[in-house]
FIMI-300260 format. One record per residue (C-alpha): x, y, z; residue number from 1; residue in three letters. Coordinates in steps of 0.05 Angstrom, whole numbers. Layout:
<atom <X,Y,Z>,NUM,'ALA'>;
...
//
This chain:
<atom <-390,-562,793>,1,'MET'>;
<atom <-420,-536,858>,2,'PRO'>;
<atom <-434,-594,905>,3,'GLU'>;
<atom <-478,-599,967>,4,'LEU'>;
<atom <-437,-552,1012>,5,'PRO'>;
<atom <-433,-498,958>,6,'GLU'>;
<atom <-508,-503,942>,7,'VAL'>;
<atom <-525,-503,1016>,8,'GLU'>;
<atom <-481,-441,1026>,9,'THR'>;
<atom <-518,-406,969>,10,'VAL'>;
<atom <-584,-428,999>,11,'ARG'>;
<atom <-566,-397,1066>,12,'ARG'>;
<atom <-542,-332,1036>,13,'SER'>;
<atom <-606,-325,994>,14,'LEU'>;
<atom <-649,-342,1055>,15,'GLN'>;
<atom <-618,-283,1092>,16,'LYS'>;
<atom <-628,-234,1034>,17,'ARG'>;
<atom <-691,-246,993>,18,'ILE'>;
<atom <-745,-276,1039>,19,'ILE'>;
<atom <-806,-230,1037>,20,'GLY'>;
<atom <-784,-196,973>,21,'MET'>;
<atom <-831,-193,915>,22,'GLN'>;
<atom <-807,-200,843>,23,'ILE'>;
<atom <-821,-137,803>,24,'LYS'>;
<atom <-794,-158,735>,25,'LYS'>;
<atom <-756,-216,704>,26,'VAL'>;
<atom <-708,-210,645>,27,'LYS'>;
<atom <-682,-273,611>,28,'VAL'>;
<atom <-619,-263,569>,29,'PHE'>;
<atom <-606,-337,554>,30,'ASN'>;
<atom <-668,-376,533>,31,'GLN'>;
<atom <-631,-442,543>,32,'TYR'>;
<atom <-627,-429,618>,33,'THR'>;
<atom <-703,-432,624>,34,'VAL'>;
<atom <-726,-504,614>,35,'LYS'>;
<atom <-798,-495,635>,36,'TYR'>;
<atom <-845,-461,619>,37,'PRO'>;
<atom <-832,-421,556>,38,'LYS'>;
<atom <-791,-358,567>,39,'VAL'>;
<atom <-848,-309,559>,40,'ASP'>;
<atom <-891,-349,608>,41,'GLU'>;
<atom <-832,-353,656>,42,'PHE'>;
<atom <-820,-278,654>,43,'GLU'>;
<atom <-893,-259,663>,44,'LYS'>;
<atom <-911,-314,713>,45,'GLY'>;
<atom <-857,-296,763>,46,'LEU'>;
<atom <-877,-223,768>,47,'VAL'>;
<atom <-911,-212,835>,48,'GLY'>;
<atom <-884,-276,866>,49,'GLU'>;
<atom <-859,-267,937>,50,'GLU'>;
<atom <-802,-310,964>,51,'PHE'>;
<atom <-823,-349,1025>,52,'SER'>;
<atom <-769,-401,1034>,53,'GLU'>;
<atom <-705,-426,1002>,54,'ILE'>;
<atom <-697,-501,1003>,55,'GLY'>;
<atom <-648,-551,975>,56,'ARG'>;
<atom <-648,-624,952>,57,'LYS'>;
<atom <-581,-652,934>,58,'GLY'>;
<atom <-551,-601,885>,59,'LYS'>;
<atom <-618,-568,869>,60,'TYR'>;
<atom <-640,-501,898>,61,'LEU'>;
<atom <-715,-495,912>,62,'LEU'>;
<atom <-738,-423,913>,63,'LEU'>;
<atom <-808,-426,943>,64,'LYS'>;
<atom <-862,-372,938>,65,'PHE'>;
<atom <-922,-353,980>,66,'LEU'>;
<atom <-966,-376,923>,67,'SER'>;
<atom <-941,-447,930>,68,'GLY'>;
<atom <-904,-444,864>,69,'ASN'>;
<atom <-830,-464,863>,70,'ILE'>;
<atom <-770,-443,822>,71,'LEU'>;
<atom <-723,-503,816>,72,'VAL'>;
<atom <-651,-484,799>,73,'VAL'>;
<atom <-590,-527,783>,74,'HIS'>;
<atom <-525,-489,781>,75,'LEU'>;
<atom <-490,-542,739>,76,'ARG'>;
<atom <-417,-525,725>,77,'MET'>;
<atom <-412,-450,738>,78,'THR'>;
<atom <-480,-421,757>,79,'GLY'>;
<atom <-481,-366,810>,80,'GLN'>;
<atom <-535,-326,844>,81,'PHE'>;
<atom <-512,-255,862>,82,'LEU'>;
<atom <-554,-207,904>,83,'PHE'>;
<atom <-533,-137,883>,84,'VAL'>;
<atom <-553,-65,875>,85,'ASP'>;
<atom <-592,-54,811>,86,'ALA'>;
<atom <-545,2,790>,87,'ASN'>;
<atom <-484,-43,796>,88,'GLN'>;
<atom <-450,-56,729>,89,'GLU'>;
<atom <-479,-118,696>,90,'GLU'>;
<atom <-435,-179,699>,91,'TYR'>;
<atom <-413,-214,636>,92,'LYS'>;
<atom <-450,-281,627>,93,'HIS'>;
<atom <-512,-257,664>,94,'THR'>;
<atom <-567,-304,642>,95,'GLN'>;
<atom <-628,-282,683>,96,'VAL'>;
<atom <-643,-221,725>,97,'VAL'>;
<atom <-698,-216,778>,98,'PHE'>;
<atom <-714,-144,795>,99,'GLU'>;
<atom <-731,-136,869>,100,'LEU'>;
<atom <-754,-78,914>,101,'PRO'>;
<atom <-708,-27,946>,102,'ALA'>;
<atom <-664,-21,884>,103,'GLY'>;
<atom <-639,-93,889>,104,'LYS'>;
<atom <-631,-148,838>,105,'GLU'>;
<atom <-619,-223,841>,106,'LEU'>;
<atom <-575,-241,781>,107,'ARG'>;
<atom <-561,-311,755>,108,'PHE'>;
<atom <-491,-310,725>,109,'VAL'>;
<atom <-466,-372,689>,110,'ASP'>;
<atom <-401,-372,650>,111,'ILE'>;
<atom <-411,-440,617>,112,'ARG'>;
<atom <-486,-430,609>,113,'GLY'>;
<atom <-506,-500,632>,114,'PHE'>;
<atom <-548,-479,692>,115,'GLY'>;
<atom <-623,-493,689>,116,'THR'>;
<atom <-688,-463,716>,117,'MET'>;
<atom <-757,-494,721>,118,'HIS'>;
<atom <-817,-454,746>,119,'TYR'>;
<atom <-870,-501,772>,120,'PHE'>;
<atom <-939,-500,801>,121,'LYS'>;
<atom <-944,-548,861>,122,'PRO'>;
<atom <-975,-604,822>,123,'GLU'>;
<atom <-922,-598,768>,124,'GLU'>;
<atom <-866,-597,819>,125,'PHE'>;
<atom <-890,-663,849>,126,'ALA'>;
<atom <-877,-699,784>,127,'THR'>;
<atom <-810,-668,765>,128,'PHE'>;
<atom <-765,-727,747>,129,'PRO'>;
<atom <-701,-690,762>,130,'GLY'>;
<atom <-719,-691,836>,131,'LEU'>;
<atom <-760,-755,839>,132,'ASN'>;
<atom <-701,-797,815>,133,'LYS'>;
<atom <-652,-770,867>,134,'LEU'>;
<atom <-627,-814,923>,135,'GLY'>;
<atom <-630,-789,995>,136,'PRO'>;
<atom <-593,-726,1015>,137,'ASP'>;
<atom <-540,-741,1068>,138,'PRO'>;
<atom <-578,-696,1116>,139,'PHE'>;
<atom <-646,-728,1103>,140,'ASP'>;
<atom <-679,-775,1153>,141,'ARG'>;
<atom <-679,-830,1100>,142,'GLU'>;
<atom <-603,-829,1101>,143,'PHE'>;
<atom <-596,-871,1163>,144,'ASP'>;
<atom <-541,-920,1181>,145,'LEU'>;
<atom <-582,-983,1175>,146,'ASP'>;
<atom <-605,-965,1104>,147,'TRP'>;
<atom <-534,-946,1086>,148,'TRP'>;
<atom <-502,-1012,1107>,149,'ILE'>;
<atom <-556,-1054,1074>,150,'LYS'>;
<atom <-553,-1013,1010>,151,'SER'>;
<atom <-478,-1021,1003>,152,'LEU'>;
<atom <-481,-1096,1013>,153,'LYS'>;
<atom <-523,-1106,950>,154,'ILE'>;
<atom <-481,-1063,903>,155,'ARG'>;
<atom <-418,-1087,868>,156,'LYS'>;
<atom <-402,-1018,838>,157,'THR'>;
<atom <-336,-987,858>,158,'LYS'>;
<atom <-349,-944,919>,159,'ILE'>;
<atom <-327,-878,888>,160,'LYS'>;
<atom <-371,-888,827>,161,'SER'>;
<atom <-430,-907,871>,162,'LEU'>;
<atom <-422,-844,914>,163,'LEU'>;
<atom <-423,-801,851>,164,'LEU'>;
<atom <-489,-834,829>,165,'ASP'>;
<atom <-542,-782,846>,166,'GLN'>;
<atom <-597,-835,844>,167,'THR'>;
<atom <-562,-870,902>,168,'PHE'>;
<atom <-542,-811,944>,169,'ILE'>;
<atom <-553,-739,924>,170,'SER'>;
<atom <-507,-679,932>,171,'GLY'>;
<atom <-438,-710,929>,172,'LEU'>;
<atom <-388,-694,873>,173,'GLY'>;
<atom <-315,-707,860>,174,'ASN'>;
<atom <-287,-663,914>,175,'ILE'>;
<atom <-328,-687,973>,176,'TYR'>;
<atom <-326,-761,951>,177,'VAL'>;
<atom <-250,-760,950>,178,'ASP'>;
<atom <-248,-724,1018>,179,'GLU'>;
<atom <-298,-772,1049>,180,'SER'>;
<atom <-262,-835,1025>,181,'LEU'>;
<atom <-197,-806,1050>,182,'TYR'>;
<atom <-226,-791,1118>,183,'ALA'>;
<atom <-254,-862,1123>,184,'ALA'>;
<atom <-189,-893,1096>,185,'LYS'>;
<atom <-225,-929,1040>,186,'ILE'>;
<atom <-196,-944,971>,187,'ASN'>;
<atom <-239,-911,917>,188,'PRO'>;
<atom <-233,-975,874>,189,'ASN'>;
<atom <-262,-1021,927>,190,'CYS'>;
<atom <-330,-1052,907>,191,'PRO'>;
<atom <-384,-1026,954>,192,'ALA'>;
<atom <-407,-1096,974>,193,'ASN'>;
<atom <-337,-1114,998>,194,'LEU'>;
<atom <-334,-1060,1051>,195,'LEU'>;
<atom <-336,-1087,1122>,196,'THR'>;
<atom <-391,-1062,1168>,197,'GLU'>;
<atom <-339,-1020,1204>,198,'LYS'>;
<atom <-315,-989,1139>,199,'GLN'>;
<atom <-386,-975,1117>,200,'ALA'>;
<atom <-401,-943,1185>,201,'THR'>;
<atom <-337,-901,1182>,202,'ASP'>;
<atom <-355,-877,1112>,203,'LEU'>;
<atom <-426,-859,1133>,204,'TYR'>;
<atom <-400,-813,1187>,205,'TRP'>;
<atom <-343,-787,1144>,206,'ALA'>;
<atom <-392,-764,1091>,207,'ILE'>;
<atom <-432,-725,1142>,208,'LYS'>;
<atom <-371,-696,1176>,209,'ASP'>;
<atom <-336,-675,1111>,210,'VAL'>;
<atom <-399,-642,1085>,211,'LEU'>;
<atom <-410,-605,1150>,212,'GLN'>;
<atom <-338,-580,1147>,213,'GLU'>;
<atom <-349,-558,1076>,214,'GLY'>;
<atom <-411,-519,1096>,215,'ILE'>;
<atom <-375,-489,1156>,216,'LYS'>;
<atom <-322,-461,1109>,217,'HIS'>;
<atom <-375,-437,1059>,218,'ARG'>;
<atom <-356,-487,1005>,219,'GLY'>;
<atom <-296,-498,960>,220,'THR'>;
<atom <-274,-447,908>,221,'THR'>;
<atom <-229,-480,858>,222,'ILE'>;
<atom <-246,-434,800>,223,'SER'>;
<atom <-312,-397,794>,224,'ASP'>;
<atom <-356,-412,855>,225,'TYR'>;
<atom <-382,-353,896>,226,'LEU'>;
<atom <-439,-349,945>,227,'ASP'>;
<atom <-498,-300,935>,228,'ALA'>;
<atom <-458,-245,969>,229,'GLU'>;
<atom <-400,-253,921>,230,'GLY'>;
<atom <-354,-287,970>,231,'ARG'>;
<atom <-308,-345,955>,232,'LYS'>;
<atom <-310,-409,995>,233,'GLY'>;
<atom <-251,-429,1039>,234,'GLU'>;
<atom <-254,-505,1043>,235,'PHE'>;
<atom <-201,-510,988>,236,'GLN'>;
<atom <-152,-490,1043>,237,'ASN'>;
<atom <-170,-552,1083>,238,'TYR'>;
<atom <-170,-606,1029>,239,'LEU'>;
<atom <-131,-669,1047>,240,'LYS'>;
<atom <-139,-710,984>,241,'ALA'>;
<atom <-173,-674,926>,242,'TYR'>;
<atom <-123,-636,884>,243,'GLY'>;
<atom <-65,-656,929>,244,'GLN'>;
<atom <-26,-700,881>,245,'LYS'>;
<atom <47,-705,902>,246,'GLY'>;
<atom <36,-673,969>,247,'LEU'>;
<atom <47,-713,1033>,248,'PRO'>;
<atom <-12,-748,1066>,249,'CYS'>;
<atom <-30,-711,1130>,250,'SER'>;
<atom <-33,-779,1167>,251,'ARG'>;
<atom <27,-819,1142>,252,'CYS'>;
<atom <69,-774,1097>,253,'GLY'>;
<atom <60,-817,1034>,254,'THR'>;
<atom <51,-777,970>,255,'GLU'>;
<atom <-22,-769,949>,256,'ILE'>;
<atom <-35,-805,884>,257,'SER'>;
<atom <-80,-786,826>,258,'ARG'>;
<atom <-114,-838,781>,259,'ILE'>;
<atom <-172,-838,733>,260,'LYS'>;
<atom <-234,-875,756>,261,'LEU'>;
<atom <-295,-875,712>,262,'GLY'>;
<atom <-265,-817,674>,263,'GLY'>;
<atom <-258,-775,737>,264,'ARG'>;
<atom <-193,-752,770>,265,'SER'>;
<atom <-188,-788,836>,266,'THR'>;
<atom <-141,-770,893>,267,'TYR'>;
<atom <-123,-817,950>,268,'PHE'>;
<atom <-67,-840,995>,269,'CYS'>;
<atom <-40,-907,969>,270,'PRO'>;
<atom <-18,-926,1039>,271,'ARG'>;
<atom <-76,-905,1084>,272,'CYS'>;
<atom <-127,-924,1031>,273,'GLN'>;
<atom <-86,-979,998>,274,'GLY'>;
<atom <-133,-1038,1006>,275,'LYS'>;
//
């Protein structure tokens, strides 16, 4: 599933390409992608909308229009936005197509078909529970060190499970949680409230640094992820923990271990992150 760096990379590539463009026509090929409003209202309502800004909250893309209306998109497992020439052969698994000026199209391609779209008026957007229940984004002002340390102290949940909880902190997934815990030398099984203040501080900065590195390398492509220009990410070439089972730890040489935690594959160094 695309995580914060992948969604941010898509946001940046869309920002460069579609701002100022007006939607000429919308074609929905998978009705289950459109969650709100009904498909016919979705297709008709978006015609004439002009893209003014592309935002992001956690793993959600926020495509904003001059009218004040907003298209909220979650890529889920395999969703991709591709900005292409209209005469380019249509991709298999194309779920929604936005026809744009100058012979261009914005296509939403989704192999698994779990991606979602909600088209809201401003007052509807303000009450959307999918966003209202999210914890702070690691790049939000609310995500400050004082809040972080206090929040960890009152939670007994295992730290990896807590970091995956989108109501606590938004945007992190399996890849970047494992990489952040590795960078901070913290065992994924450790209860959050047992972290020392130094460990909590190290993890706070590790999360920010790892996410920034992920964005710098345009995300991680393990299987399907592409940005809006059809390019793969490169952060998979810099992973130190995730997917590295049996390979030597870059710090101490110990083999990276893989365990199941909360049903999720978890990679860590049993020596550097042993306690």
